[in-house]
N, C-alpha and C positions, 0 to 999 in steps of 0.2 A: 504494499500498499505506499503510493506516494503521500511526505507529507505534505500538509498544508500550510498555508502563508495565513499566519496569526494578524489580526487587524487588533491595533491598538489606537483608535480615532475616536475624537469626542465632538458632540455636535455639529457645527459647522461642517468641519472634514468628514463625518461621516456620515453625508448626504453621499457622499461622491458614490456609494452603493448603491443608494435608491438607482441613479440612471446610471448605471452597472447593470444592476437587474434586471432595468427595464430593455435594455438593447439587448441582454442576453435572450429574453424572454420573448422578445422581437426578433429574435435568430429562429427560433423552436416553431415558430407559427407558420402556418400553412403558407401566407403571402406576408412573405416577409417584407419590412417597408424600408430597413437599413442594410440585410444580409453582412449582420457584426459575429461572423466566426469570432474574431479573436475575443470581443466581451462574451459570450458564452466560453472559449475557453478558460478565462482569467475566472469567472464564475465557481467554476469548478475543482481551481488551483486556490481560493481562499477560505479559513477556517471563519464562519461568520454564520449567523441565524437570519439568512433572508427572509423568513416567514415572516415578519414582524413587520416588513415594509412593504406585504400585499394590502395591508386597510388602504393604502392612499387612494390605490384604484385609477390611478393617471397616467400607468405604465405607457399608453400608445400617445399620447399629448406630448411625453419626453422624446419618443421615439419620432413624434412628426416634426417639433421644432429641429434636432439634430439633422434630420435628414436635411431642414431647410437649412440651417449653417450649410452642409455638405455642400449644397448645392451653389448657395451664395460662393464661398469660396470658389469650387472648383470654376464656376464663373471670374472670378479675380484673378486667378491662376493661368487660365488661357488668357487675358489679355497682361498679364505680367508675370513670365514666365520663370523671372530671377527675384522674386518677393521673399520679404523675412514676412512669416507665419508668429503669431503670437496666440497661444491657445491658453486664455487665462483661468484658473481654478479648474486646473486641466485634470484633476483626480483620476480615474483610470481608464480615462476617455481615451478611446482607440482610433479617434481618427486619421492619426498618421496611419495607421493600416489601413484603414478603409480608404483613405485618398491617395495617398502614396506620396510619394516626394522625389521628385527628382533632384540632380546633381546642383542645379543652380539656384534652388531654393535652401533658402536656411528658417527652421522650424526650431522653435521656442517652447517647451512646454513648461508652464511655472504654477506653481501649489505651494503649500508650507511645505515648510521643511521634513515632518513628520509623512506627511502625502508623499513627496516624493522617495523618501529611503521605501516607502509601503511599493509606488512603484518601481524604485530597480530592480524587484523582482521579476517584474514583465516585459522589460523595456530596458536599454541602454543607451546611454550617448554612444555618437557616432559623426561622422563627418555630416553634417548638414540637417544633427538633431543632436537638439542638447535640452535636457532638463533642469531645472533652475529650483532652487531650494529657499521659497521666500514668501511672505506677507505679501502681499497684492498693495496694499498699506505702505511697507518700507520704500523709502523714499531712492533707495540705494540700487533694487535689482536692475532697473532698466538702465543703468551704463553698463552693462554686459552682454547690451545687445545693438548688433552695426546697427545706424542708422541709412547707412547708404543707399539703398533699395527702397521700393512703394513697400508699404506694411498694410497687412489683412491681420488685424484682431477680431481674436472671436471669445466672449466671454458668457459662457454657456449655463444660464441658470446657476449665476455667481452676485452679479451687482447687486440684489435682492437682498442678499444678508451685510451687505455694508449701509453706512449711514449716508446720508444726500450729500454732506462735505466730504466725505473720504472719497465718492462718488463722482465731486467735480475735481477733485487733488489727480487723481488718477486717470482721468481723460485728460486734466489740463498738461499732466507730465507728460502721457504720449503723444498727444499733439505738437507740444514742445521737442520732444525728441527726435520725430519722424516728418520728412520734409511732404511726404505724401499719402495717404493711404485712405482703407476705409476699417470702420470697426461696426462690428452686429453683437445685438445681445440684446438681453429679454427682460420687460421692465414688469411690475405686477401694479393695478391699483390697490386704494385702502381696502374697499370691498375683498378684492382676491386674500390679503394680505390677514385679515380679520378671520376670513372663511378656512385661512390656512393654520392658524394656530391653534387650533384644537388638534387636529392630524398631525402637528409637529411635538405636538404635546407625548402622544401615543408613540411614536419610534422616536428619534434624533433627537429632539428637545430643540434643533435650532431653529429661531425664530427670523422672518423678513423683518427688514427696517426700512427699507428705503421704496416706500410709495410715487406713483408716475399717474397723476389724473389725465396728465395733457402732453403727449410729445416735446410739445413746442417748449417744455419745462427742463428738458434736458437741454435743447438748443441755448438756452441762457447759460447752464455750468459752462457752455465754452464756444464761443462764438467763431470758432474755426470750424466749426461741426455743421456741417449740409445735409439733411435728411436725403434718401435715398429712395429708400423705402418703410414704410409703418405699414404693418402685417397685421391684422390679429392672430393666435394663431388657431383660434377657430377655422379662421379663413382660410390658411394655407392649403395649396392644391394637394398636399401628399395625406390629406385630411380622406379626402374621394380615397385611398386605398385601404381605411380602414374598412371591419365590418360594417352591415349597412345600419345596423342599429345605430352605433356610433356615430355613421355619418347622420343619420337623423336626429341623434341629438345635441351633437356639436352644429347643426345647420340652425338647430332652434336655438340654443345658446349664443348665436350670431346674430341673431334679430331681435335680441335685448339687450339694450347699452349698457344696461351696468353688467352683463356677462359678456358681452361684445370687447367689453375691453379689459377684463382681466390679466389678460396675458398678450401682450404684444410683442411682435420682436421687430426692432428696429436696424436698420442700417444707415448706418452716415459714413461719407466722406469727408475727410479734410487735406 
């Protein structure tokens, strides 16, 4: 029997297992959206009680969100084959395996030192791929990233756990470091954050902090940011790949403003 990797994470760090679990379940489904074989492999190598995560009930939305970011990244790399990619709050995300990376791309996965140590059981640094262990709010980690090429930054399910001031500081550092690029991330409105508090208490205990009612609020945090795409997660085209029951549920929710704006994917250029 192969010894499994033990997990010693707390609250926000532990949420990485929610997204990993969702992607592994999707890989086992009949009509997989991500076809994330690596996520399924990692799940089988981790010593953790994934049963307690099933109560969240939004596994398929996590997968839809990931697929949307994958497509935006592919689009950017097609236009900028020598780009820099930053995957912020990477956790055990397998995007580098799903997308692949040419020799001309410089890819950086960034997360807490404890998370990167765990990630080191499944990935290794190599030419063109580097893992950096640091809190995103630490002002020093960005100095390790070259800034001579266009950059694509993805923060999947991350910024909601920061304060608004911390998000502002992070965005300002990013747009000040790179001459041009795009950044994609998701936001939750205050209704979504209130709705998620009870579920969080049943799982990792990590609470969301940053609420966004209108994407214009984000633009006010950094004047260099220009909106490219604003998309309700319920309106992503990849929702149409879900079973018909979920298509009906999410289609109905997309018609009600309070629900439609619960979870939005935003893409900016700078």
